[in-house]
Legacy VTK file of the C-alpha trace (Angstrom):
# vtk DataFile Version 3.0
C-alpha trace
ASCII
DATASET POLYDATA
POINTS 92 float
-24.161 34.169 13.454
-25.487 35.306 10.088
-24.524 38.989 9.978
-23.814 38.735 6.250
-27.215 37.067 5.627
-25.639 34.462 3.362
-26.315 31.300 5.382
-22.601 30.469 5.508
-22.724 29.372 9.174
-24.695 26.147 8.935
-24.246 24.458 12.280
-23.128 25.320 15.809
-21.870 22.959 18.443
-20.389 23.290 21.888
-16.809 22.078 21.550
-16.163 21.452 25.247
-19.282 19.332 25.722
-18.387 16.093 27.509
-18.384 13.154 25.076
-20.658 11.056 27.316
-23.465 13.644 27.192
-26.298 12.300 25.046
-28.622 14.359 22.904
-32.299 13.710 22.453
-33.660 13.206 18.963
-34.877 16.830 18.916
-31.266 18.068 19.178
-31.445 19.311 22.769
-29.256 17.897 25.498
-30.809 15.132 27.554
-29.111 16.368 30.728
-27.535 19.733 31.426
-23.780 19.742 31.769
-21.605 21.925 33.939
-18.386 23.639 33.003
-15.756 24.483 35.585
-16.346 27.790 37.359
-14.403 30.078 34.989
-14.089 27.724 32.018
-14.849 29.353 28.670
-17.727 28.096 26.580
-16.229 27.136 23.215
-18.628 27.274 20.286
-17.586 25.692 17.001
-19.377 27.201 14.023
-19.361 25.299 10.730
-18.799 27.846 7.969
-17.475 30.567 10.315
-14.578 32.525 8.786
-12.152 34.575 10.896
-12.021 38.212 9.792
-15.369 38.097 7.980
-18.214 40.527 8.640
-19.899 37.776 10.655
-16.767 37.285 12.787
-16.576 41.025 13.456
-20.276 41.128 14.410
-19.878 38.109 16.716
-16.844 39.701 18.378
-18.726 42.959 18.916
-21.865 41.319 20.312
-20.421 38.361 22.196
-20.349 40.359 25.442
-24.121 39.906 25.846
-23.819 36.110 25.852
-20.824 36.332 28.213
-22.811 38.569 30.558
-25.782 36.218 30.643
-23.665 33.068 31.038
-21.184 34.739 33.427
-18.250 33.143 31.613
-16.029 33.806 28.611
-17.296 32.653 25.221
-14.986 31.657 22.368
-16.347 31.248 18.842
-14.138 29.429 16.349
-14.382 27.780 12.967
-15.428 24.127 13.086
-14.686 21.497 10.450
-17.381 20.707 7.915
-19.011 17.312 8.458
-20.725 16.159 5.300
-22.395 13.048 6.708
-23.689 12.341 10.260
-21.331 9.359 10.546
-18.368 11.753 10.213
-19.522 13.873 13.148
-18.229 13.311 16.696
-20.743 11.440 18.835
-21.559 14.493 20.958
-22.516 16.478 17.830
-25.023 14.053 16.300
LINES 1 93
92 0 1 2 3 4 5 6 7 8 9 10 11 12 13 14 15 16 17 18 19 20 21 22 23 24 25 26 27 28 29 30 31 32 33 34 35 36 37 38 39 40 41 42 43 44 45 46 47 48 49 50 51 52 53 54 55 56 57 58 59 60 61 62 63 64 65 66 67 68 69 70 71 72 73 74 75 76 77 78 79 80 81 82 83 84 85 86 87 88 89 90 91
């Protein structure tokens, strides 16, 4: 997610993570969650810009993640949250 080596993508989060899923203080999920059989994994990337060199690199290399996960993967720009209180509960 840093093909341009500029640190623009600052944070990733799974957009279709159920809201009731809690995270531990170390940032990892407390319990694994399951998506529907062919549901795409949607990754929101703060600082991601469509059409950038990073977006082109992600598009070209995303197949590896899709192969491992056996599901489609969608990467999209996520809004910038400046303070933890502004973040959705499942992203804190």
